[in-house]
MMTF fields as JSON, N, C-alpha, C and O atoms, coordinates in Angstrom:
{
  "mmtfVersion": "1.0.0",
  "mmtfProducer": "UNKNOWN",
  "numBonds": 263,
  "numAtoms": 264,
  "numGroups": 66,
  "numChains": 1,
  "numModels": 1,
  "chainsPerModel": [1],
  "groupsPerChain": [66],
  "chainIdList": ["A"],
  "bondAtomList": [4, 2, 8, 6, 12, 10, 16, 14, 20, 18, 24, 22, 28, 26, 32, 30, 36, 34, 40, 38, 44, 42, 48, 46, 52, 50, 56, 54, 60, 58, 64, 62, 68, 66, 72, 70, 76, 74, 80, 78, 84, 82, 88, 86, 92, 90, 96, 94, 100, 98, 104, 102, 108, 106, 112, 110, 116, 114, 120, 118, 124, 122, 128, 126, 132, 130, 136, 134, 140, 138, 144, 142, 148, 146, 152, 150, 156, 154, 160, 158, 164, 162, 168, 166, 172, 170, 176, 174, 180, 178, 184, 182, 188, 186, 192, 190, 196, 194, 200, 198, 204, 202, 208, 206, 212, 210, 216, 214, 220, 218, 224, 222, 228, 226, 232, 230, 236, 234, 240, 238, 244, 242, 248, 246, 252, 250, 256, 254, 260, 258],
  "bondOrderList": [1, 1, 1, 1, 1, 1, 1, 1, 1, 1, 1, 1, 1, 1, 1, 1, 1, 1, 1, 1, 1, 1, 1, 1, 1, 1, 1, 1, 1, 1, 1, 1, 1, 1, 1, 1, 1, 1, 1, 1, 1, 1, 1, 1, 1, 1, 1, 1, 1, 1, 1, 1, 1, 1, 1, 1, 1, 1, 1, 1, 1, 1, 1, 1, 1],
  "groupList": [{"groupName": "MET", "atomNameList": ["N", "CA", "C", "O"], "elementList": ["N", "C", "C", "O"], "formalChargeList": [0, 0, 0, 0], "bondAtomList": [1, 0, 2, 1, 3, 2], "bondOrderList": [1, 1, 2], "singleLetterCode": "M", "chemCompType": "L-PEPTIDE LINKING"}, {"groupName": "ARG", "atomNameList": ["N", "CA", "C", "O"], "elementList": ["N", "C", "C", "O"], "formalChargeList": [0, 0, 0, 0], "bondAtomList": [1, 0, 2, 1, 3, 2], "bondOrderList": [1, 1, 2], "singleLetterCode": "R", "chemCompType": "L-PEPTIDE LINKING"}, {"groupName": "PRO", "atomNameList": ["N", "CA", "C", "O"], "elementList": ["N", "C", "C", "O"], "formalChargeList": [0, 0, 0, 0], "bondAtomList": [1, 0, 2, 1, 3, 2], "bondOrderList": [1, 1, 2], "singleLetterCode": "P", "chemCompType": "L-PEPTIDE LINKING"}, {"groupName": "SER", "atomNameList": ["N", "CA", "C", "O"], "elementList": ["N", "C", "C", "O"], "formalChargeList": [0, 0, 0, 0], "bondAtomList": [1, 0, 2, 1, 3, 2], "bondOrderList": [1, 1, 2], "singleLetterCode": "S", "chemCompType": "L-PEPTIDE LINKING"}, {"groupName": "ASP", "atomNameList": ["N", "CA", "C", "O"], "elementList": ["N", "C", "C", "O"], "formalChargeList": [0, 0, 0, 0], "bondAtomList": [1, 0, 2, 1, 3, 2], "bondOrderList": [1, 1, 2], "singleLetterCode": "D", "chemCompType": "L-PEPTIDE LINKING"}, {"groupName": "ASN", "atomNameList": ["N", "CA", "C", "O"], "elementList": ["N", "C", "C", "O"], "formalChargeList": [0, 0, 0, 0], "bondAtomList": [1, 0, 2, 1, 3, 2], "bondOrderList": [1, 1, 2], "singleLetterCode": "N", "chemCompType": "L-PEPTIDE LINKING"}, {"groupName": "LEU", "atomNameList": ["N", "CA", "C", "O"], "elementList": ["N", "C", "C", "O"], "formalChargeList": [0, 0, 0, 0], "bondAtomList": [1, 0, 2, 1, 3, 2], "bondOrderList": [1, 1, 2], "singleLetterCode": "L", "chemCompType": "L-PEPTIDE LINKING"}, {"groupName": "LYS", "atomNameList": ["N", "CA", "C", "O"], "elementList": ["N", "C", "C", "O"], "formalChargeList": [0, 0, 0, 0], "bondAtomList": [1, 0, 2, 1, 3, 2], "bondOrderList": [1, 1, 2], "singleLetterCode": "K", "chemCompType": "L-PEPTIDE LINKING"}, {"groupName": "TYR", "atomNameList": ["N", "CA", "C", "O"], "elementList": ["N", "C", "C", "O"], "formalChargeList": [0, 0, 0, 0], "bondAtomList": [1, 0, 2, 1, 3, 2], "bondOrderList": [1, 1, 2], "singleLetterCode": "Y", "chemCompType": "L-PEPTIDE LINKING"}, {"groupName": "GLY", "atomNameList": ["N", "CA", "C", "O"], "elementList": ["N", "C", "C", "O"], "formalChargeList": [0, 0, 0, 0], "bondAtomList": [1, 0, 2, 1, 3, 2], "bondOrderList": [1, 1, 2], "singleLetterCode": "G", "chemCompType": "PEPTIDE LINKING"}, {"groupName": "VAL", "atomNameList": ["N", "CA", "C", "O"], "elementList": ["N", "C", "C", "O"], "formalChargeList": [0, 0, 0, 0], "bondAtomList": [1, 0, 2, 1, 3, 2], "bondOrderList": [1, 1, 2], "singleLetterCode": "V", "chemCompType": "L-PEPTIDE LINKING"}, {"groupName": "THR", "atomNameList": ["N", "CA", "C", "O"], "elementList": ["N", "C", "C", "O"], "formalChargeList": [0, 0, 0, 0], "bondAtomList": [1, 0, 2, 1, 3, 2], "bondOrderList": [1, 1, 2], "singleLetterCode": "T", "chemCompType": "L-PEPTIDE LINKING"}, {"groupName": "ALA", "atomNameList": ["N", "CA", "C", "O"], "elementList": ["N", "C", "C", "O"], "formalChargeList": [0, 0, 0, 0], "bondAtomList": [1, 0, 2, 1, 3, 2], "bondOrderList": [1, 1, 2], "singleLetterCode": "A", "chemCompType": "L-PEPTIDE LINKING"}, {"groupName": "ILE", "atomNameList": ["N", "CA", "C", "O"], "elementList": ["N", "C", "C", "O"], "formalChargeList": [0, 0, 0, 0], "bondAtomList": [1, 0, 2, 1, 3, 2], "bondOrderList": [1, 1, 2], "singleLetterCode": "I", "chemCompType": "L-PEPTIDE LINKING"}, {"groupName": "PHE", "atomNameList": ["N", "CA", "C", "O"], "elementList": ["N", "C", "C", "O"], "formalChargeList": [0, 0, 0, 0], "bondAtomList": [1, 0, 2, 1, 3, 2], "bondOrderList": [1, 1, 2], "singleLetterCode": "F", "chemCompType": "L-PEPTIDE LINKING"}, {"groupName": "GLU", "atomNameList": ["N", "CA", "C", "O"], "elementList": ["N", "C", "C", "O"], "formalChargeList": [0, 0, 0, 0], "bondAtomList": [1, 0, 2, 1, 3, 2], "bondOrderList": [1, 1, 2], "singleLetterCode": "E", "chemCompType": "L-PEPTIDE LINKING"}, {"groupName": "GLN", "atomNameList": ["N", "CA", "C", "O"], "elementList": ["N", "C", "C", "O"], "formalChargeList": [0, 0, 0, 0], "bondAtomList": [1, 0, 2, 1, 3, 2], "bondOrderList": [1, 1, 2], "singleLetterCode": "Q", "chemCompType": "L-PEPTIDE LINKING"}],
  "groupTypeList": [0, 1, 0, 2, 3, 4, 5, 3, 6, 7, 8, 9, 6, 10, 11, 10, 12, 13, 9, 13, 9, 13, 14, 0, 9, 6, 0, 6, 15, 7, 5, 10, 2, 15, 10, 9, 9, 15, 14, 0, 14, 12, 14, 13, 2, 13, 14, 10, 9, 10, 12, 6, 6, 13, 3, 12, 14, 10, 15, 1, 1, 1, 15, 7, 7, 16],
  "groupIdList": [1, 2, 3, 4, 5, 6, 7, 8, 9, 10, 11, 12, 13, 14, 15, 16, 17, 18, 19, 20, 21, 22, 23, 24, 25, 26, 27, 28, 29, 30, 31, 32, 33, 34, 35, 36, 37, 38, 39, 40, 41, 42, 43, 44, 45, 46, 47, 48, 49, 50, 51, 52, 53, 54, 55, 56, 57, 58, 59, 60, 61, 62, 63, 64, 65, 66],
  "secStructList": [7, 7, 7, 2, 2, 2, 2, 2, 2, 2, 2, 2, 2, 2, 2, 2, 2, 2, 2, 2, 2, 2, 2, 2, 2, 2, 2, 2, 2, 2, 2, 1, 6, 6, 7, 7, 6, 2, 2, 2, 2, 2, 2, 2, 2, 2, 2, 2, 2, 2, 2, 2, 2, 2, 2, 2, 2, 2, 2, 2, 2, 2, 2, 2, 2, 7],
  "xCoordList": [97.652, 97.96, 98.25, 99.046, 97.604, 97.793, 99.007, 99.271, 99.726, 100.878, 100.461, 99.608, 101.036, 100.683, 100.922, 100.242, 101.87, 102.17, 101.022, 100.914, 100.157, 99.007, 98.093, 97.594, 97.875, 97.038, 97.702, 97.024, 98.999, 99.71, 99.575, 99.377, 99.682, 99.51, 98.105, 97.93, 97.114, 95.725, 95.472, 94.893, 95.897, 95.675, 96.436, 95.931, 97.636, 98.407, 97.749, 97.67, 97.273, 96.592, 95.306, 95.002, 94.55, 93.306, 93.606, 92.9, 94.639, 95.002, 95.404, 94.981, 96.211, 96.607, 95.386, 95.262, 94.49, 93.287, 92.404, 91.863, 92.254, 91.463, 92.113, 91.428, 93.424, 94.137, 93.985, 93.769, 94.095, 93.933, 92.508, 92.297, 91.528, 90.133, 89.852, 89.176, 90.363, 90.187, 90.907, 90.35, 92.14, 92.917, 92.212, 92.065, 91.775, 91.118, 89.8, 89.466, 89.051, 87.803, 88.031, 87.301, 89.038, 89.344, 89.868, 89.514, 90.71, 91.223, 90.105, 90.077, 89.195, 88.069, 87.172, 86.709, 86.927, 86.093, 86.743, 86.05, 88.066, 88.774, 88.805, 88.628, 89.028, 89.196, 87.89, 87.845, 86.836, 85.526, 84.54, 83.959, 84.346, 83.559, 82.123, 81.568, 81.519, 80.13, 79.979, 78.865, 81.095, 81.068, 81.179, 82.031, 80.328, 80.382, 81.296, 82.007, 81.271, 82.126, 81.652, 82.308, 80.504, 79.985, 80.906, 80.877, 81.717, 82.641, 83.69, 84.144, 84.081, 85.058, 84.479, 85.183, 83.203, 82.583, 82.348, 82.147, 82.37, 82.277, 83.65, 83.773, 84.679, 86.027, 86.551, 87.236, 86.24, 86.793, 86.403, 87.297, 85.106, 84.801, 85.301, 85.628, 85.36, 85.887, 87.34, 87.714, 88.158, 89.574, 89.81, 90.743, 88.983, 89.113, 88.799, 89.48, 87.783, 87.468, 88.603, 88.929, 89.206, 90.356, 91.512, 92.184, 91.74, 92.821, 92.575, 93.51, 91.334, 91.025, 91.183, 91.623, 90.825, 91.03, 92.516, 92.922, 93.324, 94.775, 95.334, 96.156, 94.886, 95.347, 94.985, 95.811, 93.761, 93.337, 94.167, 94.547, 94.449, 95.253, 96.665, 97.197, 97.268, 98.623, 98.629, 99.532, 97.625, 97.551, 97.399, 98.025, 96.579, 96.361, 97.657, 97.971, 98.402, 99.676, 100.682, 101.438, 100.695, 101.605, 101.257, 102.143, 99.952, 99.531, 99.9, 100.273, 99.805, 100.159, 101.65, 102.05, 102.477, 103.925, 104.349, 105.387, 103.549, 103.945, 103.486, 103.739],
  "yCoordList": [88.977, 90.328, 91.168, 90.776, 92.306, 93.189, 94.073, 94.574, 94.249, 95.139, 96.486, 96.526, 97.591, 98.904, 99.022, 99.798, 98.271, 98.361, 97.826, 98.182, 96.974, 96.472, 97.619, 97.651, 98.558, 99.711, 100.577, 101.107, 100.728, 101.528, 100.909, 101.619, 99.6, 98.913, 99.143, 99.461, 98.984, 99.151, 100.581, 100.776, 101.575, 102.97, 103.324, 104.067, 102.803, 103.055, 102.461, 103.111, 101.225, 100.587, 101.319, 101.488, 101.756, 102.486, 103.816, 104.207, 104.515, 105.789, 105.6, 106.364, 104.593, 104.301, 103.913, 104.328, 103.126, 102.696, 103.885, 103.934, 104.836, 106.032, 106.815, 107.277, 106.965, 107.669, 106.989, 107.655, 105.667, 104.928, 105.066, 105.235, 104.995, 105.144, 106.502, 106.595, 107.559, 108.908, 109.042, 109.581, 108.554, 108.634, 107.919, 108.474, 106.682, 105.926, 106.574, 106.606, 107.088, 107.768, 109.001, 109.237, 109.788, 110.996, 110.656, 111.315, 109.631, 109.228, 108.705, 108.995, 107.944, 107.43, 108.574, 108.594, 109.527, 110.68, 111.519, 112.032, 111.658, 112.458, 111.763, 112.412, 110.449, 109.716, 109.232, 108.928, 109.158, 108.74, 109.843, 109.812, 110.826, 112.015, 111.724, 112.466, 110.669, 110.41, 109.824, 109.689, 109.48, 108.95, 110.114, 110.988, 110.123, 111.178, 110.803, 109.799, 111.613, 111.393, 110.287, 109.983, 109.674, 108.629, 107.417, 106.683, 107.198, 106.066, 106.257, 105.286, 107.51, 107.766, 107.318, 106.733, 107.593, 107.211, 105.706, 105.177, 105.023, 103.56, 102.933, 101.929, 103.523, 102.966, 103.069, 102.161, 104.154, 104.366, 103.236, 102.629, 102.915, 101.817, 100.451, 99.591, 100.253, 98.982, 98.811, 97.763, 99.834, 99.727, 99.737, 99.092, 100.456, 100.418, 99.009, 98.503, 98.383, 97.002, 96.054, 95.185, 96.212, 95.374, 95.614, 94.669, 96.874, 97.196, 96.553, 96.041, 96.571, 95.953, 94.432, 93.815, 93.834, 92.39, 92.038, 91.052, 92.842, 92.612, 92.746, 91.935, 93.772, 93.99, 92.802, 92.347, 92.302, 91.154, 89.92, 89.162, 89.713, 88.569, 88.654, 87.658, 89.835, 90.017, 89.808, 89.161, 90.352, 90.177, 88.703, 88.231, 87.981, 86.562, 85.77, 84.873, 86.105, 85.405, 85.7, 84.816, 86.944, 87.288, 86.51, 86.029, 86.389, 85.663, 84.189, 83.59, 83.593, 82.185, 81.954, 80.903, 82.929, 82.787, 82.875, 82.335, 83.553, 83.753, 82.657, 82.678],
  "zCoordList": [108.965, 109.376, 108.129, 107.275, 108.038, 106.885, 107.08, 108.173, 106.012, 106.034, 105.456, 104.569, 105.931, 105.391, 103.892, 103.22, 103.361, 101.933, 101.085, 99.911, 101.654, 100.914, 100.504, 99.379, 101.416, 101.087, 100.033, 99.153, 100.105, 99.11, 97.725, 96.738, 97.654, 96.377, 95.838, 94.662, 96.692, 96.274, 95.792, 94.723, 96.564, 96.176, 94.908, 94.066, 94.768, 93.554, 92.328, 91.285, 92.444, 91.318, 90.953, 89.772, 91.957, 91.689, 91.01, 90.08, 91.461, 90.842, 89.383, 88.516, 89.116, 87.732, 86.904, 85.751, 87.479, 86.759, 86.389, 85.283, 87.296, 86.996, 85.866, 84.953, 85.923, 84.853, 83.506, 82.494, 83.485, 82.226, 81.71, 80.509, 82.608, 82.197, 81.588, 80.563, 82.207, 81.668, 80.333, 79.376, 80.267, 79.031, 77.885, 76.796, 78.135, 77.066, 76.654, 75.47, 77.624, 77.3, 76.448, 75.485, 76.794, 76.017, 74.63, 73.652, 74.54, 73.228, 72.332, 71.136, 72.901, 72.127, 71.674, 70.533, 72.574, 72.232, 71.126, 70.248, 71.167, 70.17, 68.81, 67.78, 68.8, 67.547, 66.932, 65.74, 67.722, 67.21, 67.583, 68.667, 66.686, 67.033, 67.47, 68.28, 66.953, 67.331, 68.731, 69.236, 69.35, 70.716, 71.687, 71.524, 72.686, 73.694, 74.844, 74.787, 75.882, 77.042, 77.965, 78.961, 77.639, 78.527, 78.604, 79.593, 77.586, 77.634, 78.718, 79.325, 78.966, 80.017, 81.358, 82.181, 81.568, 82.834, 82.92, 84.013, 81.804, 81.821, 82.039, 82.741, 81.441, 81.576, 83.005, 83.476, 83.694, 85.034, 85.985, 86.576, 86.169, 87.099, 86.622, 87.439, 85.318, 84.81, 85.235, 85.762, 85.01, 85.348, 86.853, 87.33, 87.61, 89.07, 89.573, 90.465, 89.014, 89.385, 89.076, 89.885, 87.915, 87.549, 88.522, 88.935, 88.885, 89.825, 91.182, 91.799, 91.657, 92.946, 92.89, 93.859, 91.761, 91.601, 91.606, 92.221, 90.923, 90.915, 92.324, 92.751, 93.046, 94.412, 95.305, 96.095, 95.183, 95.988, 95.645, 96.538, 94.367, 93.941, 94.521, 95.011, 94.465, 94.996, 96.508, 97.038, 97.211, 98.662, 99.027, 99.976, 98.287, 98.563, 98.358, 99.14, 97.31, 97.06, 98.164, 98.569, 98.656, 99.756, 101.016, 101.722, 101.297, 102.497, 102.407, 103.416, 101.227, 101.06, 101.269, 101.77, 100.889, 101.041, 102.5, 102.882, 103.314, 104.716, 105.587, 106.792]
}
């Protein structure tokens, strides 16, 4: 049985992941002038994927405890 807090964890992790992806993309673009904004668009799905994996791992551990 899914708890409502599982969705909150997932959405929170995805939101943080998007923010980190944008931040890292902008910092890379600022510090390495020859790099364009395409890295920001690469970082976002990478970090969202990591966030979803973390969420799945946490949900699986919660289910095992119950």
